[in-house]
Structure formats: C-alpha cells, structure tokens
N, C-alpha and C positions, 0 to 999 in steps of 0.2 A: 217356173214359180217365179212370183215377184220379189223385190227385195225382203220386206218385213217376213214374209213366210220363210224365205231361206234363213235370214238370221235367228228367228224363233227356233226352227230346227237346230241349227247349230248350237244353240245354247243348250236347248233340251238334250242334246246327243252327249254333250260333254257332262251335263250333270248326270246323264244315265250311266256315263263312265264313272262318275264319283260313287253312284249307288252300287255299281258292281265292286268298285274297290273297296268300300265298305262291308259289303257282303262277303268279301274274301279275307277280312280281316285286315286290309291295307287302307284304312280311312284316311282320305286325302286331308292335309291341314286345309281350313277354311280360306285362306289366300289364294290357294292352289285350285280351290273349286270356282270361286269367283274370277280369278284371273284367266283361268282356263275357259269358263263361259262365256267372258267378254271377248276372248280372242277367237273362239270356235265361232261365235255370233258374226263377227267381223270377218273371219276366214270363208264364212259360208258365202258371203258375196263375191269373192275374189276372182272365182273362175270367169265372171261376166267382165273380167278385163278386156276381152275380146268384143265388146259391144258398146259403142259409142254413146250410146241411150240409156245404159245401166244406171244404177245409183253409183256403183264405184267410180265412174266416169266423172261425176260430178263432186265427188269427196273432197278433191285436194285442187280445184280450180283446173287452171291450163295443164299443170303437170299431169295430173290424172286424165284429162282429156288428149293431151298429146300421147302419154303412154298407152291409152285404149287403142289409139289409131295404129300404133307401131305393132302391138299384139296382135290386132285383127289382121293386119297385113302378114306378119310372120305366121299367124295360124294358116291363112288362107294359103300362103306358100306351101307350108307341110301337108295340108290338104291335097293340094294339085300333084305334089312330089310323090306323095305316098298312097293315093286312091286306086283301088282296083277297077275292073270294069264294071262293077256291078254299083259303085258308089255314084250317086246323082252328080251333075253338074251343079256348081254353086258360085256366088258372085261375092262371098265373103266369108271370114273365118269365124264367125260365131256358132257355138257350139261344137267345137273341133279341138283344137290342142289343148286348149285349157280346162275342158271338160273328159279329163281321161284321167285313169288311175295312175298313170305314169306321171302327169303334170303334179297330180296331188304328192306324191311320193317326193318328187323332186324340189316342191317348195317347201315340203316339211322338214326334208333334209337341209335346205338352204337357209331355212329359219334357225335349226339347231345350229348350223355352221356360225351363224351370224351371233347368236346368243353367247356360244363359249369362246368365239374369238375376239369379239366386238367388245368385251367387257360391259360395263355399267351402261354405256351409251349404246351399244348395239341391243340390250335388253330394252331400254327406254324406247329407241326407234321403233322396235317389234309392237311394243305395247301401244304407243302413240297410233300407229298406222291401224291396228286393229281396233282399238277403243273407238277412233274416229269413224269407221267402217260400222261398228257395232251401234253406235248412236245414229247415224245415218240410216241403218237399217231399223231398227227397232223404236226409233222416235222419228220416222219419215215424215210425218205430217208437221211436226214442229222444226225441220231443219231445211226449208227450203227458203233459197235467196241467199245472196253473198254475204249478208250482214249475219245470218244464222251461220252461216260456214265458220265465219270469225269465231263466234262463240264456241262451236262445235269443237274447233282447233284448241282453243284454250282451254274447255273442260277437259278435253282428251291429254293435252300435256300435263296438266295439273294432275288429274288421277293417274296417268302414268307414272308420275314421279313420286307420288303417295303409295302407290301400290308396289312400286320397285323398292322402296324404302321398307314397307311391311314385309315383302319377300326375304328381304336380307337379314331380317332378324331370326338368330336361331329357332329352328324348329318350325318356322312358317312356311317352309317347301322349296327354298332356292335349290336346295339338292335332292328334291322329291323324285323317287323311282331310281335316279341315277346319283349315286352317292360317292362314287370315287373322287379324289382331288381332281379339278379342273374340270368337272362334268356338270358343274352348277348351272342351271338353265337349260340343259340339255333337252328337258322334256319339252321346252316350249315349242317345239316343231311338231308335237303330237296333237294339240288342238287345232292346228293350222292345217295339219294332214286331214284330219277328222271332219273338219270344216267344209273342206274342199270336196271331199267324198259324198258328204251329206248333200252338198249343192247339187252334185251329179246325179245321186238317187232321187232327188226332189224333181228334177229336169227329165230324169226318166219316166216319170209318173204323168207327165205332159203329152200332149197330141204328138210333138215330133220326136220323143224318146231323147236319149243321150248316148253317144258313142263311148262308153265308160272303157269298155275293153281294149281300144285302140293301144298299140299296133297290132292287137292279136286278131287275124282275119277271121270272119265267119261266113262261110260260103264263097259268095264273088263279092263280098264286101269287106274293107278294111275299117271302114268307118260305121260298123253295123249300129243302128239307133236302139240300143236296149230299152225295155219298157214292158209293161204288162200287157195282156191283150187289150186291143184298142178299145174295146167297150168299157174298160176300167180305166180309162186315161181322161184327163181334164184339160181344159185350157187355161193357160198362165191367167192369172186375175179372175178366175171364174168364182162361182159362188161356193164350189166343193173347196177350192182354197181358202176362201174367206170366212166361210161359215163352219166349215167342217175341221180342215187341217189345222189353221191357227188356233181354234180354241184347243184342239187335241195336243197341240205343240206346248201351249201354255199349260194345260193340265199335266201332261207327261214331265214337263221341266219342274213344276211344282214337286211332284211326288218323287221325282229323282233329287231334288235338293233335299227335301226331308229324309229320304234314305240315305243320302250321302252324308248328313250330318248326324245320323243314328237317332233321328226324332221317330222313324217308324220303323 
C-alpha cells in the first residue's frame, strides 16, 4: 500500500479499538482516542523505514533518509542470515525485518519504555515523531517540499505540546488502561504496535505479500509472504486502493469514532 492508505488504515484501526472499548463499558477519554488515532496513523508508516523512497524517508530530512539506509542494510543482513532454501534471493531489505510481528512488538514495547522512563520529554518525542508521520501520510499532497517540511515539524511540535498538556489533566487519559503509579503513558506503545501490524496486513493484501510471521518457518521458507489468494491481491497505488480501500477506511474510521464516543 501507499502512505495515505496506510495512515488511514492505522487511524481507523485505533478508532475501532475505541469503539470496542466503549462497547465493553471501558470508554476511552476523548484525548486518548484522538492521540491514539494520530499515533497509529503515523506508526502505520513506520515499517517502511526499510525503503529509502517511502514517505517516512522524507519526513525528517537527512536524518530519516540516513536512518532508512541503515535499516535497509540491517534488514537485508538479517534476511541473508536467516533465510531458508526456499526463500528467494534479494538485493535489499524492503518488506523483511520491519514488516514482521516481532518488529511490531519490539517497537511497541520500546515506545512504552520510552514513555514511562523518559518522563514528559519522552512522551513529547513520541508524539512529535508520530504526528509528523500522520500529517505526512494523511495530508501527503500538501506536504511536498522542504518548506512544507518545516511547517509540518512546527505544527507537530505545537500539537504534541498541547496534547501532552491535555492528557496530563486528571481524567484525560495519561493513566488509561494502566493505572498503577509510574505506569502513566504505558499505553502509548499500543497504537504504535497496532499501526505496525495494520501496515503489515495492508501490504499482505498486495501482489508481493508480507512476511508477517517471521521468524516462524512455513515449509521451505522462513520469510513466507503471507497474503490472500493471488486473484484477490492488488498492486500498490492501484484503483482498488484509491477508490475502494481508502474510502472504506474513512467510513470505518467515522463509524468507529462515533461508536467510541457513544454517539451510536
């Protein structure tokens, strides 16, 4: 999938979680719903950190471009070091390590660790990074060019500061789900984990599939490209993605938001 569809699917997924929470009598405070949707929309771009032409590679200028090159090489090295006889030869690391359930769990756990050990600055850093990615993904047509990047960073920094202040107020969700002392913001890892998994599922629907289950071997392959029957797959950027899936994500997100806020 392309960046906009990934971000929309991430936001819709978190709003769906909010609807499920409301249905079970554990309604999310609205700041948790909003912040989680933004983070999940941004995190749904993050697995493409192994692709130097992806949206995330442009999001933070030379820093993200350099990081993408490092992750690409790391992913390729892991692929070569763990592949089985049935796995094909590759020339790069795209859709390998960062497109697995294990990577999703690792970055989700890492984000939670940053949130509870890094204090306010750790929370602000997580919010800033993922809001930048959410803006780049959801408003991709308006965020082209270096001057737009600066505006996106300023908007994300301001939004992160405001939202962190809102969450800090009693009852607004800093301690949502994890209420023990010292566990404030532990939940921030959940939308990041979910966003990565949603990205992988989206890529699994495309022609190439996605090795979500690595390192669990399937037959003669350790990097088995999970996906539906080939007749049901589509190419990234095709009309199926633009005309069917993206409107569906918008509709599902709207319904999920209304249900999460107990409007329906």
